[in-house]
C-alpha positions in Angstrom: 0.0 0.0 0.0 1.4 3.4 -1.0 1.9 6.2 1.5 -0.8 8.2 -0.3 -3.3 5.4 0.0 -2.5 5.0 3.7 -3.1 8.7 4.3 -6.4 8.6 2.4 -7.4 5.6 4.4 -6.5 7.4 7.6 -8.6 10.4 6.4 -11.6 8.2 5.8 -11.3 6.7 9.3 -11.0 10.1 10.9 -14.1 11.3 9.1 -16.0 8.2 10.3 -14.8 8.9 13.8 -15.9 12.6 13.7 -19.3 11.6 12.4 -19.9 9.5 15.6 -19.6 12.7 17.7 -19.5 11.6 21.4 -19.8 7.9 20.4 -22.5 5.4 19.7 -23.5 5.1 23.4 -24.1 8.8 23.6 -26.0 8.7 20.3 -28.3 6.0 21.7 -29.0 8.1 24.7 -29.9 11.1 22.5 -32.3 8.9 20.6 -33.8 7.6 23.8 -34.7 11.2 24.7 -36.7 11.4 21.5 -34.1 13.6 19.9 -32.0 13.4 16.8 -28.2 14.0 16.6 -26.7 17.1 15.1 -25.9 15.5 11.8 -29.3 13.8 11.5 -31.0 17.2 12.0 -28.9 18.8 9.3 -29.7 16.0 6.9 -33.4 16.4 7.5 -33.3 20.1 6.8 -31.1 20.5 3.8 -31.2 19.2 0.2 -29.9 15.7 -0.2 -26.0 15.5 -0.4 -25.7 19.3 -0.3 -24.1 19.7 3.1 -20.4 20.7 3.1 -18.9 20.5 6.6 -16.2 22.8 7.8 -13.8 22.3 10.8 -14.6 18.6 11.2 -11.2 18.0 12.8 -11.2 20.9 15.2 -10.3 20.1 18.9 -10.7 22.1 22.1 -7.5 23.3 23.8 -8.6 22.9 27.4 -6.3 20.8 29.7 -8.0 21.6 33.0 -10.1 19.2 35.1 -9.2 16.2 32.9 -10.6 17.8 29.7 -7.5 16.6 27.8 -9.0 13.1 28.0 -12.3 14.2 26.5 -11.3 15.1 23.0 -13.8 14.6 20.2 -13.3 15.6 16.6 -15.4 18.6 15.8 -15.7 19.6 19.4 -19.5 19.6 19.9 -20.8 21.4 16.9 -21.4 20.5 13.3 -21.1 23.4 11.0 -21.1 24.1 7.2 -23.0 25.2 4.1 -25.8 23.5 2.2 -28.8 24.3 0.0 -32.5 24.3 0.8 -34.7 24.1 -2.2 -31.5 24.9 -4.2 -30.7 28.1 -2.2 -27.5 28.5 -0.3 -27.7 28.5 3.5 -25.2 28.2 6.4 -26.0 25.8 9.2 -24.6 24.9 12.6 -26.0 22.3 15.0 -24.8 21.8 18.5 -24.0 18.2 19.3 -25.4 17.2 22.7 -23.5 13.8 22.5 -20.2 15.7 23.0 -19.8 17.0 26.5 -23.6 17.8 26.6 -23.2 20.3 23.8 -21.4 22.7 26.2 -19.8 25.6 24.4 -16.1 25.9 24.3 -13.8 28.6 22.8 -13.1 26.5 19.7 -16.8 25.5 19.3 -17.7 29.3 19.3 -15.0 29.8 16.6 -16.7 27.3 14.4 -20.1 29.0 14.8 -18.6 32.4 14.2 -16.9 31.3 11.0 -20.3 30.1 9.7 -21.9 33.4 10.5 -19.0 35.4 8.9 -19.3 33.3 5.8 -23.1 33.8 5.7 -22.7 37.6 5.9 -19.9 37.6 3.3 -21.8 35.5 0.8 -25.3 36.8 1.5 -27.1 33.7 2.7 -29.4 32.9 5.6 -27.8 31.3 8.7 -29.6 28.6 10.7 -28.5 27.6 14.2 -29.7 24.5 16.0 -29.3 24.8 19.8 -29.0 21.8 22.0 -26.5 22.6 24.8 -26.0 22.5 28.5 -24.5 26.0 28.4 -20.9 27.3 28.7 -18.1 24.7 29.3 -17.3 25.5 32.9 -13.9 23.9 32.6 -12.8 26.7 30.2 -13.9 29.6 32.4 -13.6 33.0 30.8 -12.7 31.5 27.4 -16.2 30.0 27.1 -17.8 33.3 28.1 -15.6 35.1 25.5 -16.9 32.6 22.9 -20.5 33.6 23.7 -19.5 37.3 23.4 -18.1 36.6 19.9 -21.2 34.8 18.8 -23.5 37.6 20.1 -21.4 40.2 18.2 -21.9 38.2 15.0 -25.6 38.0 15.6 -25.7 41.8 16.0 -23.6 42.4 12.9 -25.7 40.0 10.8 -29.0 41.5 11.9 -30.7 43.1 9.0 -28.0 41.7 6.6 -29.0 38.1 6.3 -32.0 36.2 7.8 -31.1 34.5 11.1 -33.1 31.6 12.3 -32.7 29.7 15.6 -34.0 26.3 16.3 -34.2 25.2 20.0 -34.0 21.4 20.0 -33.1 20.8 23.6 -31.8 22.9 26.6 -30.8 26.5 26.0 -30.1 28.3 29.3 -28.2 31.1 30.9 -26.3 33.5 28.6 -26.8 31.1 25.7 -30.4 32.3 25.3 -29.2 35.7 24.0 -28.0 34.4 20.7 -31.5 33.1 19.7 -33.0 36.3 21.2 -30.9 38.3 18.8 -32.0 36.4 15.7 -35.1 37.0 13.5 -37.1 33.8 14.2 -37.0 31.1 16.9 -38.5 27.7 16.5 -38.9 25.5 19.6 -39.8 21.8 19.7 -42.6 20.9 22.1 -41.7 18.8 25.1 -38.0 18.6 24.4 -36.8 22.2 24.4 -36.6 25.0 26.9 -35.1 28.5 27.3 -34.5 30.5 30.4 -31.8 32.7 32.0 -32.0 31.1 35.4 -33.2 27.5 35.9 -35.8 26.0 38.3 -33.2 25.4 41.1 -32.0 29.0 41.1 -35.6 30.3 41.0 -36.5 28.1 44.0 -33.5 29.4 45.9 -34.0 33.1 45.2 -37.8 33.5 45.0 -39.1 30.3 46.7 -41.1 29.5 43.6 -41.3 25.8 42.8 -41.5 25.3 39.1 -40.2 22.8 36.5 -38.3 23.5 33.2 -41.3 23.1 31.0 -43.5 25.6 32.9 -40.6 28.0 33.3 -39.3 28.1 29.8 -40.9 25.5 27.6 -42.2 26.0 24.1 -45.8 26.7 25.1 -44.7 29.3 27.6 -42.5 31.3 25.1 -45.1 30.9 22.4 -48.1 32.2 24.4 -46.8 34.2 27.4 -43.4 35.8 26.7 -43.5 35.9 22.9 -39.9 34.9 22.7 -40.5 32.1 20.2 -42.0 32.6 16.8 -43.1 29.0 16.2 -43.5 25.7 17.9 -43.3 22.3 16.4 -44.6 19.0 17.7 -41.7 17.0 16.3 -38.2 17.8 14.9 -39.5 16.7 11.5 -42.2 19.3 11.7 -39.7 22.0 12.7 -37.6 21.3 9.6 -40.6 21.6 7.3 -41.6 24.8 9.0 -38.1 26.3 8.4 -38.2 25.3 4.7 -41.6 27.0 4.3 -40.4 30.1 6.1 -37.3 30.5 3.9 -39.6 30.4 0.9 -41.0 33.8 1.9 -37.6 35.4 2.6 -34.8 36.8 0.5 -31.3 35.4 1.0 -30.0 38.8 2.1 -30.9 42.5 2.4 -29.9 43.4 -1.1 -32.2 40.9 -2.8 -35.9 40.4 -3.2 -37.8 37.4 -1.8 -38.3 34.6 -4.3 -41.2 35.1 -6.6 -43.3 32.1 -7.4 -45.6 31.4 -10.3 -49.2 32.4 -9.5 -52.2 30.8 -11.1 -54.6 32.6 -8.8 -56.2 35.5 -10.9 -55.3 38.9 -9.4 -58.7 40.2 -10.3 -60.5 37.4 -8.4 -63.5 38.9 -6.6 -64.5 37.6 -3.2 -68.2 38.4 -2.7 -68.1 37.1 0.9 -66.1 40.2 1.8 -69.1 42.4 0.9 -71.1 40.7 3.7 -68.4 39.8 6.2 -68.8 42.7 8.6 -71.7 42.5 11.1 -74.3 45.3 11.1 -73.5 45.8 14.8 -70.2 47.7 14.9 -69.5 46.2 18.3 -69.8 42.6 17.0 -66.7 40.6 16.3 -65.7 38.8 13.1 -62.7 36.7 12.1 -59.9 38.6 10.4 -58.3 35.3 9.2 -61.3 34.9 6.8 -60.4 38.3 5.3 -56.7 37.4 5.0 -57.2 34.0 3.3 -59.9 35.5 1.0 -57.5 37.9 -0.6 -54.1 36.1 -0.7 -52.8 33.8 -3.4 -54.5 30.4 -3.2 -55.9 31.5 0.2 -52.6 30.7 1.9 -51.2 32.5 5.0 -48.1 31.6 7.0 -48.5 33.1 10.5 -45.7 34.2 12.8 -46.2 34.2 16.6 -49.7 32.8 16.2 -50.2 32.0 19.9 -48.9 35.4 21.3 -50.9 38.6 21.4 -53.8 37.2 19.4 -55.4 40.7 19.1 -52.9 41.4 16.3 -52.0 39.0 13.4 -48.6 38.9 11.7 -47.4 36.6 9.0 -46.4 36.1 5.4 -48.5 35.6 2.3 -48.2 36.2 -1.5 -50.0 38.5 -3.9 -49.5 37.6 -7.5 -46.5 35.4 -6.5 -44.8 38.2 -4.5 -43.9 37.7 -0.8 -45.7 40.2 1.4 -45.8 40.7 5.2 -49.3 41.1 6.6 -50.2 43.0 9.8 -53.9 42.8 10.8 -56.0 43.6 13.9 -58.1 40.7 15.1 -61.6 41.9 16.2 -62.4 38.4 17.6 -59.6 38.8 20.2 -60.1 41.6 22.7 -62.0 43.5 20.0 -58.7 44.0 18.2 -57.4 46.6 20.6 -53.7 47.3 20.7 -51.8 46.7 24.0 -48.2 46.2 25.1 -47.7 42.8 23.6 -49.6 43.5 20.3 -47.5 46.6 19.8 -44.2 45.0 20.2 -45.2 42.0 18.2 -46.3 44.2 15.3 -43.3 46.5 15.6 -40.8 43.6 15.4 -42.5 42.1 12.4 -42.7 45.4 10.5 -39.0 46.1 11.1 -38.0 42.6 9.9 -40.0 43.1 6.7 -38.5 46.5 6.1 -35.0 45.2 6.6 -35.4 42.5 4.0 -37.4 44.4 1.3 -40.7 42.7 2.0 -43.8 44.9 1.3 -46.2 45.4 4.1 -50.0 45.1 3.8 -52.0 46.3 6.9 -55.6 45.4 7.5 -57.0 47.8 10.1 -59.9 47.4 12.4 -58.8 48.9 15.7 -60.9 50.7 18.3 -57.9 52.0 20.3 -55.4 51.1 22.9 -56.3 48.9 25.9 -56.9 51.2 29.0 -55.9 50.5 32.5 -53.1 50.6 35.1 -51.7 47.3 33.9 -51.0 48.7 30.5 -49.8 52.1 31.7 -47.4 50.6 34.3 -46.0 48.3 31.7 -45.1 51.2 29.4 -47.8 50.9 26.7 -46.8 54.4 25.7 -43.3 53.3 24.8 -44.5 50.0 23.2 -47.1 51.8 21.2 -44.5 54.2 20.0 -42.4 51.2 18.9 -45.1 50.2 16.5 -45.5 53.8 15.3 -41.7 54.1 14.8 -41.5 50.9 12.9 -44.2 51.9 10.4 -42.8 55.5 10.1 -39.2 54.3 9.5 -40.1 51.6 7.0 -39.3 52.4 3.4 -40.6 49.3 1.7 -44.0 49.5 -0.2 -46.8 49.9 2.4 -50.5 49.4 1.6 -53.1 50.0 4.3 -56.7 48.9 4.1 -59.2 50.2 6.7 -62.1 47.8 7.1 -64.1 49.2 10.0 -62.9 51.0 13.1 -59.7 53.2 13.1 -59.8 55.5 16.1 -57.5 57.9 17.7 -53.8 57.1 18.3 -54.4 53.5 17.2 -55.4 54.9 13.7 -52.0 56.6 13.5 -49.8 53.7 14.5 -51.4 51.2 12.1 -49.8 52.5 9.0 -51.6 55.8 8.3 -50.8 58.1 5.4 -48.8 60.4 7.7 -46.4 57.6 8.5 -45.6 57.4 4.8 -47.9 54.6 3.8 -47.9 54.6 0.0 -51.5 53.5 -0.7 -54.4 53.9 1.8 -57.7 52.3 0.9 -60.9 52.0 3.0 -64.0 50.0 2.8 -67.2 52.0 2.8 -67.8 50.7 6.3 -64.6 52.3 7.6 -65.0 54.6 10.7 -62.0 56.9 10.9 -62.2 59.3 13.8 -60.7 60.5 17.0 -62.9 58.1 19.0 -66.1 56.2 18.7 -69.5 57.9 18.5 -70.6 57.1 22.1 -67.3 58.4 23.6 -67.2 61.5 21.4 -70.8 62.5 22.2 -70.2 62.0 25.9 -67.5 64.6 25.7 -69.0 66.9 23.1 -72.6 67.0 24.4 -72.1 66.7 28.1 -73.4 70.2 28.9 -76.4 69.8 26.5 -77.3 66.4 28.0 -77.2 67.9 31.5 -79.5 70.7 30.3 -81.9 68.2 28.8 -82.0 66.3 32.0 -82.7 69.4 34.0 -85.6 70.2 31.7 -87.0 66.7 32.2 -86.2 65.5 28.7 -85.2 62.1 27.5 -81.4 62.1 27.9 -81.0 58.7 26.4 -82.9 59.6 23.2 -80.9 62.9 23.0 -77.6 61.1 23.2 -78.7 58.5 20.7 -79.6 61.2 18.2 -76.3 62.9 18.7 -74.5 59.6 18.2 -76.3 59.1 14.9 -75.3 62.7 13.8 -71.6 62.0 14.8 -71.6 58.7 13.0 -73.1 60.3 9.9 -70.5 63.0 9.9 -67.3 61.3 11.1 -67.7 57.5 11.2 -67.2 57.0 7.5 -64.2 57.1 5.2 -65.2 60.0 3.0 -64.0 62.8 5.3 -60.6 61.2 5.3 -60.8 60.8 1.6 -61.8 64.4 1.3 -58.4 65.5 2.8 -56.5 62.9 0.8 -55.7 60.7 3.8 -57.5 57.9 2.0 -56.5 57.4 -1.6 -59.7 55.6 -2.5 -62.8 54.0 -1.0 -63.1 50.5 -2.5 -65.6 47.7 -2.7 -64.6 45.0 -0.3 -64.7 42.2 -2.9 -62.1 44.1 -5.0 -59.5 44.2 -2.2 -57.3 41.5 -3.6 -57.1 43.3 -7.0 -56.3 46.7 -5.5 -53.5 45.2 -3.4 -52.0 43.3 -6.4 -52.2 46.3 -8.6 -50.8 48.6 -5.9 -47.8 46.3 -5.3 -47.1 46.3 -9.0 -47.2 50.0 -9.1 -44.8 50.2 -6.1 -42.3 47.7 -7.4 -39.8 50.4 -8.3 -40.4 52.5 -5.2 -37.3 54.4 -3.9 -37.4 56.1 -0.5 -34.6 56.9 1.9 -34.2 58.2 5.4 -32.3 61.3 6.5 -28.6 60.7 6.9 -27.8 59.4 10.4 -25.9 56.7 12.2 -29.2 55.2 13.5 -32.4 56.3 15.1 -33.2 55.9 18.8 -36.2 53.7 18.8 -38.3 54.0 22.0 -37.5 50.9 24.1 
């Protein structure tokens, strides 16, 4: 056997050893937990035979606490490039079979290399988290590794899409990397995220709680809003990521992929002409409006379980990817609050960063009142949504369906926040406040006089409410001032959006020269 053949044989053996991660016994344990290995996860996600691995032979440099005896090729993370549906992506997956996936200095270097390459080559980066945290044996070096990763997350923000998948534990400082990315997917029952674990919580606060209820997928999907999506299985999570990527561009200089559309842009939806109840205080389902107007009635929702009074997600119009923001009258009457405001603001800013037009469907009676909201800074969070809309330079189309009152009218993509096209259904009520509230203020003295004279106050106020509604609770006054570009028939909504997007395809708008704005936080 020649020396070259021997070296090639040695290379093949090393590769096989590296692919075993922490060894077959550790792989079996991972499977017993209902979880896949790092390499199995990558294979599920990317196109067949497209994964190119980097730094397969990297080893950690720690020689404390017996770590010199725990050397595994690749050192706990599998990283490289691949394609998904033929498009370049960069992927890393933490390997729990190697020292519990704990982060070392060299492991962080591998992850940072991937993120640097993603930024340089303009491709999304996907990180799969399954780690016990920092490798304690390395001390400050492990912490420095986290710092390097966080800095890459910050630099990549708004440059390439960043997606985090939480497939197991993600605790302590490690949670900040996913938090800095654009979308987070958590697997139900096998993943959790928290800064301090149940034991610390018990010691400090006396609260007795387990990992699932402290930081499981359902908690972060419905209560904190930290995660964008949850998946019942790892297979479901992979399919979800593939679908998400289909709506996104590879980087901030490109447009999202356009798909062939067989759904006529002039398709009329007669159900929209009858969807609003005659009673303005009665709810209806905004999802029915969304699916009625989008290509093939499809809608890909983001943060579906969080702040249900506002809906955010992706759809297509004539094959073009679009972000949708819509109030949901069937959840708290569609009012805006702290959570709805920050959910909407985050989504609008993402769409703006990656050249995705924004379509807003408005039916909002105002902001939720009360001490709970005021003490939790609803002013600042409402201002975040306002700031996001006002700062966005992508094409923006706003449709007012029914109520649009006061400050909530302004923050939901009004003309003054540089919305390009503002349409309204004939049922739209655009005013400072609703009729009953307005009349209570405007006619208080007259109502008191009627009462003193023995008149029917209730009938008087009802008459004044009708007068107010006739004068202000319609779209024509706003149209008179040019704040509404047109009043449209509901069933023509899809066509007007499609034509508007075509008109705005070459839109060019810039912001005043500055380092960056100071968004209210």
